[in-house]
C-alpha positions, 0 to 999 in steps of 0.5 A: 520556553521549556515546551518550545525546546521540547518540541524542537528536540522532538522534531529534530529527532524525528527528522534524524530518523527520516534521514537515517532510517537505520537508526533503531527506534528513531528510524521507525518514528521518523519514517512514520511521522513522514506520512504527515510531512506537510504538517511537520513543515508547518510545525518546524517553521512555527517553532523556528520563528517563535524561538528566533523571536524570543531569542532576539528579545533576550538571549539564553542557552535554551532559546539558542538551542530551540532556534538551532534545533528548529532550523535543523528540523525545518531544513531536514523536513524540507529536504525530505519533502523535496525528495518526495516531490521529486518522485511526483515530478519524475512521474508527471503526477500533479499533486494537490498541495492543499490536500497534503494537509488532510489527516482523514478522508471521506469514506463512502459507504459501499453500495452493496455487500454480499456473500461470494463464497464460504470457508469452514461453514461460514460465508465470505463477503465482498462489498462494492462501491459503484462508479459515481459517474457512469458512462455509456459503457459498463465501468472497469472493475478494480478488486482490492485485497486488504493488508493485515499480515494475513492475521488481522484487518478486514475488507472494510478497514478504513484505508482500503475502504477509502481507496475503494471509494476513491476508485469509484469516484474515478469511474470504476466499480470497486470491490473489496473482499474478505478472505480467511485469516491465519492464526496459530493453528490455521495456516491459510497459505494454500486457502487464500488465493483460491478464495480470492479467485472465487471472488473474481469468479463472482465478479465475472458473473455479477459485475454487470448487475452493478455497472461493471464490465467483467471483461476489464478487471484490475487487481490492487493489494497492499502489504500481504494483500499485495502478495495475494494480488500478485499471486492471483494475477500471475497464477491465473495468467499461467493457468495454475489457479482454480477457484474454490467455488468453481467457475472461470477465473477471469483474466486480470488486465493489470495489477497495482500494489502498495509495499507488497510482500513480494518475497515472503522469505525476505519478509521473514528474514526482516532484520529490523530489531523492532518489527522483524519479530512481527514480520516473522510471526506473521510469516509463520502464522500464514505458512505454518513454519520458517523458510528452512522448515517449509521451503516448498510453501514459501516457494509456492507463495512467491510471485516470481516463481509463477511468472510467465510472459503472459503475466499482467503489467505490474506496478509496485509503489513502496516506501524506501524506509519500510521497516516491516516489509523490506523493499528488497522483495519488490526490487527482486520481483522487478528484476524477475519481471524484466527478465520475462519482458513483462511491463512493470514499474517500481517506485520508491517513496523517499522516507516512506514507511509501511502504510504510508497511504494512511495519509489519505492525500499524502505525497505517497498516496497521491503518487500511487493513486495517479500512477495506478490510473495511468497504469490501468489506462496504459495496460487495460481500458480506462473508464468511459467518459461520462 
């Protein structure tokens, strides 16, 4: 009985964190747990039923507590789940309910990996997932820029590779690229974007060799990768961006981001008592200072500062409970996009934490993926029918 009570208490605390993400520690735990919401519903239901059955056989304080806590947790999880499902319904996304229980997704190995450029004497690589079902015409290209706060992860880390493989299944040539990471003495704020532009130049020159159409290029990025994707897309549209390896930087048709660092200053100023310090360390590693110390650098890496009416259509999907990258940055960028009449959409995932797409088929992941396909079709050219 003690185990059942313990599980009921844990579930109730997690649900409290989901419903009130501002609670220190609990807010992060609850929002993080919401990634696997479908399993929490099942667990809460099982705990409630078991506790109720045991209570009917013989009453006790522990059994009453387990039943009440189980019911409270079940009600809270269902409420959060209903909120997330409402977002899917609002945007006409038909969810695969069975897939909500997946805890890991298949990741196809990239078809080709190659060097696209170099930095400080070392090569920079990209990997490609060729379209699974090619049509009569070359496939559009989606270029993915990985997360990691500019200081960690790589272009083959599981989440980005899973997304790339999924795009290939939808008929895209998916390209994930490496870029220089920052460290205490290597602040890459002015290096990353020209390197990503170099990768786009490579794509324009070589996509056709892998079934891709260099005239149809889309950008995807998450977290800091979202910042880079937005920066590259907007600066290229404004004619401000040069490739580190020369050549033409192709136009980007549209961009889709997950919980992007749309405002580096807001990212640095993150007030969260636990993750705020991590955000500040990442921002300093990337820029070499604070917004007060090097304001011109923060201005230079703020997407809204490079907006023009020619900027590509922009989709942003972020967690409403993101404790690492405040959603305020995406909200501010959405307002700036509206001011210059650039097509845009901002979608907030209720109780969504940073990195909610690590659940390969969670509600937030499915919503982002399906909206991205719709977005690319509306603002570019979709894959040709097989």
